[in-house]
N, C-alpha and C positions, 0 to 999 in steps of 0.2 A: 544501406544494406545492413541486415541484421548480423550481429556478431555472436556466434555460438562459442561457448567455452567448454572444454572437455577436460576431465581429469587425466593427469599423466601418471605413469608408473614412476617409482622413486628414482630409477636410473636414467630417466629421459632428459633431465636437465639439472644443472648444479643448484639452481634456485628453487627447486620444486618444493622444498620444505617450507619456504617462505610463501610461495604462490604456486600451487599445483594446478593452475588452469592456463590453457592456451587460447588465444584468440585466433580463430581459423580464417578470419575474413580478409587478411592482408598479409603480404610477405613478412612485415615486421612482427607478425604474430608468432613467428617461429621462436621469438624470444619470450619468456614468461613475463607478463606484466607485473609491475610491482604494486600497482593499485588495482585490484580486480574491479571490473565494472559491475554495476548492479545486475542482478539476474534479469534475464528477459522475462516479460510477462506473457502468459499463455491463456487464452480462453478456450475451454473445453466445452463444446456445445453437443449435448447428448450424453446422458448418464445411464445408458442401458447396460447390458452385461459387459460389452467391450469397453465402454467408457469408464465403467467402474473398475475394470481390470487394469487399464493403462494409467489411471489417475495417480496411483502411488509411484509408478515409475517416472512419470513426467514431473512430479513434485520434487524429485531429487535434484532437478536442474532448473526448474522454472517456477515462477510465482504463478500458480494455477488458480484461475477463477472458473467455476463450474456453473453451467446453465442447462436446465432441462425443464421445459414447461410442464412435463407430465409428472414431475416429482415434487414433493414437499421440500421447499428450501431447507427446512430443518434437518432433512435426511441426507443432504448433500455434504460432502466433506469440506473442511477448510472454509474457503471463501466462496459462498454461493453468490451468484450475480444475476442481474437481469440480462436480457439478451443484448441491449445496446452496450452495456459495460463489457460483457464477455467478447463481443465482436470488435471492441476497440483496442484489443491487446496487440502486442508485437506479433504474436503467432496465434492463429485461430485454427483449432482442430475440429473438424466436423465428424463426429461419431454418430451419424444419423442414418437411418435406412435409405436405400435408393429411392423409395416411394416418396420420401419427404425432402429429398435433396434440393429440388427447385424451390419449394416453399421456404426452406431455411436459407438458401442462397439469396433469394429476394429479400428476406427479412434482415439479413446482416449487411447487405450491400451498402446502405447509406451510412453505416457506422464504422466501416473499415478504414483504418488510417493509411495514408500513403506509405508505400514501402512495406506494408504488412505481408506476412506469409500465410496463405490459407492452405491447409493440408486436409485432404480427405483420407479416410481409412476404409472405404467401401470395398467389399469383396470383388466387385467388378470395377473396370476402369474406363472403358470406352464411353458409356452413357453418362456416368456421373461427371467425368471431366469435360464432356461436351456441355453439360448443364452449367458447370462453373465458368467455363470460358464465355458462354453466352450471357451469363447473368452478372458476374462480378465486375466491378470497375477496372479499367486498365491500369490504375495506379497500384494494384496489388499483385504480388507474385502468387502463382498457383503450383502446388506440388501434389501429385497423386501418389498415395502409398497404399500398400496392402500388406499388413503384417500377416505372414503365413503361419500364424499361430493364434491361439485364443485363450480364454480363461482356463480351459482344461489342459491343453498342451503346454501352456506356459505357467502352470500353477507352481512349479518348483523353480521358476526363474526363466529368464528369456535369453540369457547369454548363449550364443551359438545358434540361435534360431534365425530364420530367414525373413526378410522383408523385401517386397518388390517396390521399386521406386520409379515413377513415371514423371520426368520433367515436363512441365506444361508451359509455364510462363515465368520469365525472370531468370536470374543468374545464380540462384541460391541452391540449386540441386546438388552441385559438387560439395559445397560446404555442409549441407544437411546430411549427405551420405557419409562424409567423414565423421560428423558428429555422432550419427547413429552407430557407426562401427566402433568408435572409440569410447563413447559414453555408455552404450548399452551392450556392446559386444555382439551386435547383430551382424549376420551375413547379408549385405545389401546387394540386391540384384537390380541393376538399372535396365529398364526395358521400355517398350512402347505399350500404350493401352491395348492395341490390337493383339500384339504378341502375348501379352499377359492374359487377355480373355480367352484366346485360343487354347493356351495351356490349362487355364483354370476350368475350362469345360470338361477336361479329363480329370485333372488333379483333384478338383473339388466336386464337380458335378457327378462324376462316376462314384466317388467315395460316398457322397451323401445319398445318392439313390440306392446304392447297395445297402448302406447302413439303415436307411428308412425301411427297406424291405425286410431286413433281419429283425428290426424292432417290431414291425408289424406282425411278424410271425409269433411273437410272444413265446419265446423259447422257455421250456421248463428248466428248473435248476439242474445243472450238469456238473458232476464232480470228476468224471473221467474225461478230462480235457487234454487234447493234444496240443503241442506247441503251435501248430498251424491255427487251431481254433482259438488259442489265446491271442494270437495276432489279430484275428478277425474280431474278437471280443473287444480288444483295446481300441480298434478302429471305430467300432460301433459306439463304445462308451465315450469316445472323444467328441462325437457330434450328437449324441443322444439328446442332450438338453438344449441344443440350438433351437432358436425360435422358428416358427413356421414361416415368418417373414424372411428370415435369413435363408431358409431352405428354398423358398420360391426364387429369391434373388439369384442364388447359385445355380439351381437346376433348371429354371425356366427363363429368367430374364437375361442371362448371358446370351449374346447374339450368336454364339457358336455352340450353344448347348443342345439345340434341336438335333443337329447331326449326330452328336454323341448319344442322345437318347435313342435315336433310330437305330444306330449301330448296336447299342446295348440290347434293345428289344429283339433285333434280328438274331444276334448271337445267342441270346437266351432261348429263343424259340428253336434255333437249330440244335442246341445242346439237349433241350427237353425232347425234341422229336427223335433224336438219336437214342434216347432211353426207352422208347416205346417198343414193345415186343414186335418182332418181325415175323 
């Protein structure tokens, strides 16, 4: 089992100045270790907008090796790695689009070490986790996560932001949740893939559809802005630069998004019909 270590506040133990890290994997970990273990290694596969965003946060606690076949290795931070090397680390984080999940899972499967933890960060959970269960060997643990933030909403820090966590295979979910809360200050919501995707059909699907419509209207510069309009503008700006691929994943590929789209279209039609002269 992997052993995560997280920083303590100064008042949490008498020995914290000598060793401010706790091992959360076993009961004896409640005592600070006098000889800190080497940091866990982590392979980050995918260095798009989100991979680039989370890499500095991960590097605070792990020895990170980055792989992205679409990027020049010289442009990658720290230790760039080929795919077999990145896949052979203690933890492997897949920051790849849903459309490439099976391809990447098949490519890393032969290189995963027994006991490794594979984590995905896709905006959906049902389909990507089905792919990982079907494709990855039984000797690795699988954990689905969805950080409910991104480069825009997390640009000033991620403390206090939310992350959905879906245990899939293995016994490391509780340990990982504790680590994410204590190390990054995240609010961790443990859920199922189905419950996650049902909520995201509204939380993300509706938000992105409305924002895309507003962006498509190409609004002129407006200086007499109400507080309500400011809220709308912030919502639009948060997702304005998201990729088309991410938009399709959220608004189309979510198995529960179709119902939300239909309800949105029906409600929009009803509102517009009510504005016609009688």
